[in-house]
DOVEX-500729 format. One record per residue (C-alpha): x, y, z; chain. Coordinates in steps of 0.02 Angstrom, whole numbers. Each point is the difference from the previous one (the first is absolute). Last residue first. Layout:
BEGIN
+--------+--------+--------+-------+
!      X !      Y !      Z ! kette !
+--------+--------+--------+-------+
!      X !      Y !      Z !     A !
...
+--------+--------+--------+-------+
END
This chain:
BEGIN
+--------+--------+--------+-------+
!      X !      Y !      Z ! kette !
+--------+--------+--------+-------+
!  -1416 !    401 !   -684 !     A !
!   -117 !    130 !    -79 !     A !
!    125 !    139 !     23 !     A !
!    112 !    -87 !   -126 !     A !
!    177 !     80 !    -15 !     A !
!     44 !     76 !    170 !     A !
!    186 !     43 !     18 !     A !
!     68 !    -17 !    177 !     A !
!    143 !    109 !     50 !     A !
!     98 !    -52 !    151 !     A !
!     94 !     94 !    131 !     A !
!     40 !    183 !    -26 !     A !
!     42 !     68 !   -181 !     A !
!    109 !    147 !    -26 !     A !
!    162 !    -88 !    -37 !     A !
!     22 !     84 !   -166 !     A !
!    -25 !   -159 !    -99 !     A !
!   -161 !    -28 !    101 !     A !
!    -64 !    169 !    -39 !     A !
!     30 !    -10 !   -189 !     A !
!    -86 !   -164 !    -21 !     A !
!   -141 !     76 !    119 !     A !
!    -38 !    127 !   -131 !     A !
!    -12 !   -128 !   -146 !     A !
!    -98 !   -116 !    109 !     A !
!   -150 !    109 !     46 !     A !
!   -106 !    -55 !   -148 !     A !
!     15 !   -177 !     48 !     A !
!    -80 !     24 !    168 !     A !
!     72 !     39 !    171 !     A !
!     -8 !    -74 !    175 !     A !
!    127 !     59 !    133 !     A !
!     44 !   -146 !    120 !     A !
!    115 !      9 !    155 !     A !
!   -142 !     22 !    122 !     A !
!    -84 !   -151 !    -75 !     A !
!    157 !   -103 !     47 !     A !
!    -21 !     53 !    180 !     A !
!   -182 !    -47 !      0 !     A !
!     35 !   -168 !    -71 !     A !
!    144 !    -45 !    121 !     A !
!    135 !    -95 !    -96 !     A !
!     53 !   -159 !     86 !     A !
!   -114 !   -145 !    -55 !     A !
!    -32 !     58 !   -176 !     A !
!    183 !     47 !    -22 !     A !
!     54 !   -171 !     54 !     A !
!   -114 !    -86 !   -126 !     A !
!     58 !    120 !   -133 !     A !
!    181 !    -40 !     38 !     A !
!    -23 !   -188 !      3 !     A !
!    -92 !     -5 !   -161 !     A !
!    130 !    118 !    -76 !     A !
!    142 !   -115 !     51 !     A !
!    -89 !   -150 !    -79 !     A !
!    -38 !     95 !   -153 !     A !
!    185 !     29 !    -32 !     A !
!     66 !    175 !      8 !     A !
!     29 !     71 !   -172 !     A !
!    -56 !    183 !     19 !     A !
!     15 !      4 !    189 !     A !
!    193 !    -17 !    -16 !     A !
!     70 !     41 !    174 !     A !
!    194 !      5 !     13 !     A !
!     65 !    -43 !    164 !     A !
!    153 !    101 !     56 !     A !
!    103 !    -69 !    133 !     A !
!    112 !     67 !    142 !     A !
!    130 !   -113 !     70 !     A !
!     77 !    140 !    100 !     A !
!    180 !      4 !    -53 !     A !
!    -11 !    -86 !   -169 !     A !
!   -173 !     56 !    -62 !     A !
!     10 !    174 !     70 !     A !
!    180 !     10 !    -68 !     A !
!    -44 !    -36 !   -179 !     A !
!    -10 !    184 !    -34 !     A !
!   -130 !    116 !    -76 !     A !
!    -58 !     95 !   -155 !     A !
!   -178 !     -6 !    -57 !     A !
!    -95 !    -19 !   -163 !     A !
!   -179 !    -26 !    -41 !     A !
!    -62 !    169 !     66 !     A !
!    -98 !     78 !    141 !     A !
!   -168 !    -83 !    -42 !     A !
!     99 !   -162 !    -20 !     A !
!   -105 !   -136 !     85 !     A !
!    -13 !   -158 !    107 !     A !
!    169 !    -24 !     76 !     A !
!    -21 !   -103 !    166 !     A !
!    145 !     53 !    113 !     A !
!     79 !   -121 !    119 !     A !
!     86 !      1 !    171 !     A !
!    131 !   -118 !     60 !     A !
!     93 !    142 !     75 !     A !
!   -102 !    165 !      0 !     A !
!    -42 !    100 !   -155 !     A !
!     77 !    177 !     -4 !     A !
!    111 !    -29 !   -156 !     A !
!   -142 !    -88 !    -94 !     A !
!   -114 !    144 !     44 !     A !
!    115 !    126 !    -82 !     A !
!     22 !   -107 !   -156 !     A !
!   -189 !    -30 !    -17 !     A !
!    -31 !    188 !     15 !     A !
!    131 !     25 !   -134 !     A !
!   -113 !    -79 !   -125 !     A !
!   -136 !   -126 !     52 !     A !
!   -163 !     78 !     60 !     A !
!   -119 !   -139 !     48 !     A !
!    105 !    -61 !    141 !     A !
!    -68 !   -120 !    132 !     A !
!    140 !     13 !    132 !     A !
!     93 !    -99 !    130 !     A !
!     39 !      5 !    187 !     A !
!     55 !    179 !    -39 !     A !
!    116 !    126 !     87 !     A !
!    182 !    -60 !     -5 !     A !
!    112 !    153 !     -8 !     A !
!     82 !     15 !   -169 !     A !
!    102 !   -123 !   -103 !     A !
!     60 !     40 !   -178 !     A !
!     11 !    186 !     58 !     A !
!   -100 !    156 !    -40 !     A !
!   -141 !   -109 !    -74 !     A !
!   -116 !     58 !   -132 !     A !
!    -90 !    164 !     -8 !     A !
!   -179 !    -69 !     10 !     A !
!      1 !    -50 !    182 !     A !
!    -25 !    144 !    117 !     A !
!    -84 !     98 !   -133 !     A !
!   -142 !   -126 !     -5 !     A !
!    -43 !     51 !    185 !     A !
!    -23 !   -137 !    117 !     A !
!   -166 !    -21 !     95 !     A !
!      0 !   -118 !    148 !     A !
!   -137 !   -117 !     77 !     A !
!    -88 !    -33 !   -164 !     A !
!   -159 !    -99 !     17 !     A !
!   -114 !     64 !   -141 !     A !
!    -67 !    142 !    106 !     A !
!    184 !     49 !     29 !     A !
!     25 !      6 !   -189 !     A !
!   -159 !    113 !    -22 !     A !
!     64 !    111 !    143 !     A !
!    165 !     18 !    -81 !     A !
!    -63 !     37 !   -177 !     A !
!     20 !    184 !     10 !     A !
!    184 !    -23 !     13 !     A !
!     11 !    -56 !   -178 !     A !
!    166 !    -79 !    -48 !     A !
!    -44 !   -162 !     87 !     A !
!     84 !   -126 !    101 !     A !
!    -96 !   -109 !    125 !     A !
!     86 !    -84 !    146 !     A !
!    -99 !   -154 !     61 !     A !
!     19 !   -105 !    154 !     A !
!    -49 !   -166 !    -70 !     A !
!   -147 !    -94 !     88 !     A !
!    -85 !    -87 !   -154 !     A !
!   -136 !    138 !      1 !     A !
!    137 !    136 !     -6 !     A !
!     79 !    -88 !   -149 !     A !
!   -165 !    -18 !    -91 !     A !
!    -42 !    184 !     24 !     A !
!    165 !     72 !    -46 !     A !
!     10 !   -119 !   -154 !     A !
!   -172 !     51 !    -58 !     A !
!     48 !    186 !     10 !     A !
!    178 !    -33 !    -73 !     A !
!    -63 !    -97 !   -152 !     A !
!   -129 !    136 !    -41 !     A !
!     94 !    151 !     37 !     A !
!     16 !     92 !    167 !     A !
!    141 !   -120 !     61 !     A !
!    120 !     37 !   -144 !     A !
!    124 !    -89 !    112 !     A !
!    -60 !   -121 !    137 !     A !
!    128 !    -26 !    142 !     A !
!    -12 !   -147 !    114 !     A !
!     47 !     73 !    180 !     A !
!    115 !    -81 !    124 !     A !
!    -90 !    -59 !    163 !     A !
!    -20 !   -167 !    -83 !     A !
!   -169 !    -94 !     14 !     A !
!    -35 !    -21 !   -185 !     A !
!    117 !   -103 !   -111 !     A !
!    148 !     29 !   -115 !     A !
!     43 !   -188 !    -14 !     A !
!     52 !      9 !   -180 !     A !
!   -156 !    -97 !    -58 !     A !
!    -99 !    119 !    106 !     A !
!     71 !    144 !    -97 !     A !
!    -63 !    -75 !   -165 !     A !
!   -167 !    -37 !     81 !     A !
!     -9 !    187 !     43 !     A !
!     43 !     46 !   -176 !     A !
!   -125 !   -118 !    -71 !     A !
!   -131 !     84 !    104 !     A !
!     51 !    176 !    -58 !     A !
!      5 !    -60 !   -180 !     A !
!   -175 !    -69 !     12 !     A !
!    -62 !    157 !     80 !     A !
!     75 !    109 !   -143 !     A !
!    -60 !   -125 !   -129 !     A !
!   -169 !     26 !     52 !     A !
!    -56 !     36 !    179 !     A !
!   -133 !    135 !    -33 !     A !
!    -32 !   -106 !   -146 !     A !
!    -55 !   -146 !    111 !     A !
!    -93 !    131 !    110 !     A !
!   -119 !     37 !   -148 !     A !
!    -21 !   -186 !    -32 !     A !
!    -38 !    -55 !    172 !     A !
!    140 !   -105 !     91 !     A !
!    -43 !   -135 !    115 !     A !
!    -70 !   -110 !   -134 !     A !
!    168 !     -1 !    -86 !     A !
!    -10 !     45 !   -179 !     A !
!     31 !   -149 !   -112 !     A !
!    173 !     24 !    -72 !     A !
!     51 !     63 !   -173 !     A !
!    152 !      6 !   -117 !     A !
!     -7 !   -190 !    -47 !     A !
!   -176 !     33 !    -66 !     A !
!     68 !     96 !   -143 !     A !
!   -100 !    165 !     -5 !     A !
!   -134 !     90 !   -105 !     A !
!    -53 !    155 !     84 !     A !
!   -167 !    100 !     12 !     A !
!    -44 !    175 !     68 !     A !
!    179 !     58 !    -50 !     A !
!    145 !     71 !    105 !     A !
!     46 !   -180 !     62 !     A !
!    129 !    -53 !   -126 !     A !
!     48 !    -35 !   -174 !     A !
!    156 !   -107 !    -12 !     A !
!    181 !     47 !    -11 !     A !
!    -19 !    135 !    135 !     A !
!   -171 !      2 !     80 !     A !
!     16 !   -183 !     43 !     A !
!    183 !    -40 !      2 !     A !
!    -28 !   -159 !    105 !     A !
!    -47 !    123 !    142 !     A !
!   -173 !      4 !     80 !     A !
!   -169 !    -92 !    -34 !     A !
!   -137 !    -27 !    131 !     A !
!   -149 !   -108 !    -43 !     A !
!   -183 !      4 !     54 !     A !
!    -97 !   -150 !    -61 !     A !
!   -163 !     30 !    -92 !     A !
!     42 !   -109 !   -153 !     A !
!    111 !   -143 !     63 !     A !
!    190 !     -1 !      2 !     A !
!    129 !   -118 !    -61 !     A !
!   -111 !    -73 !   -137 !     A !
!    120 !     61 !   -134 !     A !
!   -138 !     78 !   -102 !     A !
!    -27 !    125 !    141 !     A !
!   -162 !    102 !     -6 !     A !
!    -66 !    162 !     79 !     A !
!    110 !     -6 !    151 !     A !
!    -31 !    142 !    126 !     A !
!    145 !    124 !     27 !     A !
!    153 !     64 !     94 !     A !
!    138 !     80 !    -94 !     A !
!    180 !     49 !     14 !     A !
!    138 !     54 !   -120 !     A !
!   -116 !    131 !    -86 !     A !
!     41 !     60 !   -172 !     A !
!    -92 !    -22 !   -164 !     A !
!    119 !     11 !   -146 !     A !
!     -5 !     62 !   -183 !     A !
!    147 !    -36 !    -15 !     A !
!    131 !   -131 !     21 !     A !
!    162 !     -9 !    106 !     A !
!    -65 !     82 !    156 !     A !
!    116 !      2 !    145 !     A !
!    119 !    114 !    -93 !     A !
!     54 !     88 !    161 !     A !
!   -116 !    146 !     -2 !     A !
!   -142 !     17 !   -131 !     A !
!   -109 !    110 !    116 !     A !
!   -142 !   -122 !     14 !     A !
!    117 !   -142 !     36 !     A !
!    107 !     93 !    128 !     A !
!   -167 !     50 !     92 !     A !
!    -50 !   -183 !     -5 !     A !
!    171 !    -49 !     72 !     A !
!    -30 !    118 !    147 !     A !
!   -162 !    -93 !     35 !     A !
!   -174 !     51 !    -36 !     A !
!   -130 !   -131 !     31 !     A !
!   -136 !   -102 !    -86 !     A !
!   -184 !    -36 !     51 !     A !
!   -151 !    -97 !    -60 !     A !
!     70 !    -73 !   -160 !     A !
!   -118 !   -110 !    -95 !     A !
!    111 !   -144 !    -40 !     A !
!     42 !   -117 !   -146 !     A !
!    122 !   -137 !     26 !     A !
!     52 !   -104 !   -156 !     A !
!     95 !    144 !    -91 !     A !
!    -88 !     97 !   -131 !     A !
!    130 !    128 !    -47 !     A !
!   -117 !    151 !      6 !     A !
!    -51 !    126 !   -130 !     A !
!   -119 !   -116 !    -90 !     A !
!   -103 !    -25 !    155 !     A !
!    -49 !    182 !     14 !     A !
!     81 !    157 !     59 !     A !
!    -62 !    178 !     45 !     A !
!    132 !    123 !     36 !     A !
!     63 !    107 !    143 !     A !
!    154 !     90 !    -58 !     A !
!    189 !      3 !     46 !     A !
!    136 !     55 !   -123 !     A !
!    178 !    -66 !      9 !     A !
!    139 !    139 !     11 !     A !
!     83 !     77 !   -149 !     A !
!    -12 !    -84 !   -167 !     A !
!   -160 !    -88 !     50 !     A !
!    -51 !   -176 !     60 !     A !
!   -176 !    -33 !     63 !     A !
!    -55 !    -33 !    180 !     A !
!   -179 !    -60 !     18 !     A !
!   -109 !     26 !    156 !     A !
!   -143 !   -118 !    -23 !     A !
!   -188 !      7 !    -17 !     A !
!    -93 !   -155 !    -63 !     A !
!    -90 !    -30 !   -162 !     A !
!   -145 !   -122 !      5 !     A !
!     54 !   -181 !    -20 !     A !
+--------+--------+--------+-------+
END
C-alpha cells in the first residue's frame, strides 16, 4: 500500500515523543480486518496515552486513538465486506493495540461493529467511547430502577466534557431532570442548551463529604470524575438511588463510608465500556441513534486534524476541552 500518515508515540527517557510519521504495511501487525480510517476522537485516555501517564502503553512505538470509524478495505475473516463502514471502540485499541490516529488500521473483527445506518461516520465519532459510556451508564441506572419521571434531579459530573455532554443530552431526552456539574461557569449556557435544568459548581462536590450521610439531593448520578467528588455524591444520593461510575478525571481513589449502602440502599454501578460485550454495544448504539438529536450532537463537536493532537492532548488533560473532539484522518471519505 502507499504510505499512510499516523501519529506515532515513541519512548524516551523523560516523556514520550509525538510525531506525524509515514507508515507502510510492514509497520503494522496485519490483523484480518483492514480499514481506511475516516475519523477518530480525542478522549481523556488518549491524552494520557500521548503523555505517557498511567502506564497504559506497554510497547513502543505506538499509535494512539481508542476510537475509530472507517471503510473496510478487506477482511480475511469474512465478517465484513469491503465497502462496509465499521466502528471500533474499546477492547484496548489505542492502548495495547495500535489505534485510530492513522489513515489505516488493522483490527481483529471481534473489536468492530457495522456502523448503524442512522449514524453518519463523523457523528459516530462525535459519540465515540464517550457517548457509548454515557448510554451504558444510563442503561446501568435503568437496571437499578433509577428511571426518568422523578422530581429529583439526576446529577451528571464533569458535564462539559465528552461523557458528560452526551449524558446530559441523552438523559434530558429520556425525561430525567438533569443537574449538570462543571468547574467552568462559562459553560452554563452550553449545558442548558444540552438539556440541563440546574448547574452545580464543581467546588460544591469536590471536597469530599462532611458526614457519612448528607442531605439527600440526587435521584442518581452519572459520574465521570471519581475521587472525592464520587464520595460526596454518594453521601448525597437519595434512598434506593444509584451512581454509574464511568471515569476518574478527579482521581482513582476515594474515601467514604458503608452507611449510604446500608442505611439508604444506594448502589454504585461500574461501567466498563472497554470490555462491554458486543450485544450491549449494539443495543447502546441503536438507542443512541434513536435518541440523540443530530444538530445537538453537531453543536458539541470540534473537528481537528492529526497535527493538532499534541496541543489538544494537553488541553483535555487540563480540563480545557468542551464536548467532543473529532479527528479527521481521510478527507476523501
